[in-house]
NUKOLLUM-813244 format. One record per residue (C-alpha): residue in one letter; x, y, z. Coordinates in steps of 0.05 Angstrom, whole numbers, plus 5000, padded with zeros to 4 digits. Each point is the difference from the previous one (the first is absolute). Example, Ala and Ser with C-alpha at 12.3 -4.5 7.8 and 13.67 -1.06 7.14 Angstrom:
A524649105156 S502750694987 
This chain:
X771842739043 X502350735008 X506850264982 X504350455044 X496550624973 X493049735010 X499049814927 X496649364978 X504349404981 X496349454963 X502549305017 X500249414953 X494749455018 X505549525020 X502950525048 X493050125029 X499149265011 X506649985037 X497450565044 X494149565018 X504449395011 X504650405045 X494250275041 X496949315006 X506549735031 X497850345065 X493449615003 X501349435050 X499149314968 X496449545050 X500749384956 X504749415011 X507150074975 X499049484945 X494750414963 X500649974924 X497750694979 X503550665018 X495450445041 X501950644963 X498849704932 X493349735023 X497950685025 X502150344935 X495749514959 X494150095047 X500550764998 X500750054924 X494249524991 X495550435045 X502450614960 X497249644940 X493349825031 X501249355037 X495349925059 X501949325031 X506049555012 X497749544944 X500150604952 X506950205024 X502749314983 X496550004933 X502650694983 X507149815021 X499849394953 X497250414942 X505350545009 X505849555021 X504350224942 X499250735022 X501549855073 X506249614981 X502950654974 X501350225072 X498549405045 X503949345005 X493949565011 X504349395017 X493849575012 X495550344949 X493750405022 X497149825068 X493349635002 X493750325026 X500749595064 X506950315012 X497450704989 X494349865048 X504649705054 X504850584996 X494750545007 X496949645059 X506750035037 X503750644984 X499150645042 X495550514964 X503450585036 X506949784975 X497249934929 X496950695001 X506450305027 X503949694942 X495350334950 X500950655038 X507449974988 X499049914925 X495250594996 X504050445049 X501750514945 X492650124987 X498350065073 X505850515007 X495950474956 X495150135057 X499550745016 X498550385063 X492450065006 X498749374960 X494149585024 X501249295026 X493249665004 X499249425047 X494349504993 X498449265003 X497049564946 X496649345013 X502649394962 X493049714992 X502049354967 X505449835050 X495549655049 X498449275009 X493049755015 X502049885072 X502550725009 X493350354995 X501850505054 X506850174971 X501350504945 X507250074977 X502250704980 X505850394972 X501450685030 X503850464953 X503550675006 X499150314931 X503450624971 X494250354966 X503850444950 X505049474979 X494649455001 X505049555035 X499049505057 X505350185052 X498549425048 X494949455009 X498749585062 X495349405004 X494650015054 X493849645022 X493550375013 X500950335068 X507550104993 X499850534946 X502050555049 X506349635022 X501849854927 X499250734981 X504650235057 X505149484978 X499650244927 X501150725022 X506249785037 X503049744936 X500050644960 X503050705006 X494450475023 X503750655012 X496750564961 X494449564974 X492550005016 X496949345022 X492649924986 X495549455027 X492849845018 X496950065069 X502849335024 X506950315002 X497950645035 X502949805068 X505850165045 X504349414980 X499850164926 X501350755009 X505849835047 X503149564946 X499250554948 X502650545047 X506049585016 X501749954926 X499550754990 X493749964956 X493550385000 X493149695000 X493050104975 X495549485032 X492549914992 X495850145062 X494049575015 X496249725060 X505849585024 X502950665026 X493450275022 X502650545048 X505150254949 X494750004945 X495350405044 X505250535012 X501850014926 X492950164982 X499550535054 X506550334976 X496750224935 X494450375036 X493050154976 X501950504947 X501349644934 X504750534973 X503750175064 X506549704974 X503850024934 X498049444952 X501649724932 X495349704947 X501049494946 X495249724948 X500449394956 X495149874943 X499849354962 X496949314994 X493150295010 X501450325066 X502450665031 X504149965063 X501550625042 X504650015060 X501150565050 X506049965048 X500950395063 X505749975051 X500150265072 X505750005050 X499249545061 X506850005034 X496950105069 X496149344994 X506149554990 X501649975074 X492749965021 X498949384957 X507149735011 X500849994925 X507350194988 X501350444941 X492850214987 X500250714969 X493550084961 X493449714976 X497849964928 X493049954972 X498049804930 X492850104979 X498549594937 X493850044957 X498549544942 X494650144948 X497649474952 X493749864960 X497449615060 X500750595048 X504950355047 X503949705057 X504650345050 X505249795051 X504350365050 X506649705021 X504850235055 X507549905006 X505250055055 X506250364975 X507150065027 X501150664964 X495850594977 X499449944925 X496350494955 X493149764980 X502749894930 X505449535027 X494949625041 X495749894937 X506149744963 X502249565057 X493249675010 X499349894926 X507049704995 X498249485052 X495049684952 X505849804955 X500949385044 X492849794983 X499850214927 X507149884977 X501849415044 X494149615028 X495550074940 X505649814951 X501849395041 X492949744993 X498750214928 X506849874968 X502949465046 X493449685023 X502350015073 X493149885028 X499549364960 X506949745021 X499849345039 X506949985031 X498049805071 X505549615037 X504850305051 X504050594972 X497849884928 X494450534998 X504650555026 X505949824956 X496049984936 X496350635019 X506850345005 X501849754930 X493750314973 X501450685033 X507250014977 X498049794929 X495250595000 X505650455023 X504649774944 X494750024945 X498250715021 X507050234981 X498349854927 X497450634966 X497549704935 X492650044981 X495149475021 X496149775061 X503449635055 X496349364984 X502250034928 X507250145020 X500249395046 X497549564943 X504750334950 X505949875045 X498349264996 X499150014925 X505750454980 X507049865026 X502650674975 X494650385037 X501649605063 X507450174994 X498150734991 X495749995063 X505749705040 X505050504971 X495850595025 X498549785071 X503650625027 X496850494952 X495050485033 X497850704986 X502350515050 
């Protein structure tokens, strides 16, 4: 939490848990009135268990029983810890969007640290294990809007393959875009998405590919035949047995916005990337539609920041939380437990102690003092 002068106020773990309980009160409970277990308490146990490495409802129940004495410090638990069947039934029924919004309220102080010009990366991730044998043509997904600098999930919306675009537009409608830069792959380079971002007062940097063939053709033509006709910026990364060089160029294209009926289009960006390894050299040229005219240096930084959603979110979900191996399949369960994983990652990222994320998750389960420290610092972030 932040004080009136913008300073950091560290909350006691019990107070933090009351923040969660208060936020969870706004999650509609679809169960019958005679249910035994309080929904807020169940969600707290589930979230803390995922924060400590639990990957299934059975593990949530087992963790709750193992740590029952800890939970009783701030939960009533009138009917003890719920069974794994109860956890499973609840996550099949509750609304994932309401659950994600509740976490958003808890982490609102962190999200408030977004600055003008910050990159919000939008992308979908398949939940590969969340599919029954009879659903061979259906791939469930989670579409996330991710604050690259803060390494924070701002919103997540469940989707099936083929509905990723609608889910992304919905996610963008849930967050404050004014002054921010939205980045996304070519799927989202379309009039509906840019209209949603424009309406929110944001800027955009969207990958251009063959799905916008006419726009891509004009983007290529805008740079002309002379390779050095426009200002450019270079970056070079050396490590892990490879050298990567990127050259960014930006050209104004305001006149093409009306021609392509692409509202807000101001410029095109081009990034020429070369990778040298022991096996040889590869190169790739990527084009971007832009709603403002950044310097080439800013374009390089913006494109690079977009990859935080892959490297800092999607990769960690698979490596540290084993999301691809998760077998939650029924109804709303895949989306709800995917949200728990994303929000557990958000909270663990607030901890600044040494150690890999995987080790921290295990340590939180082993060491009650470390777990309390993690919960105490959920609002701590470097400016």
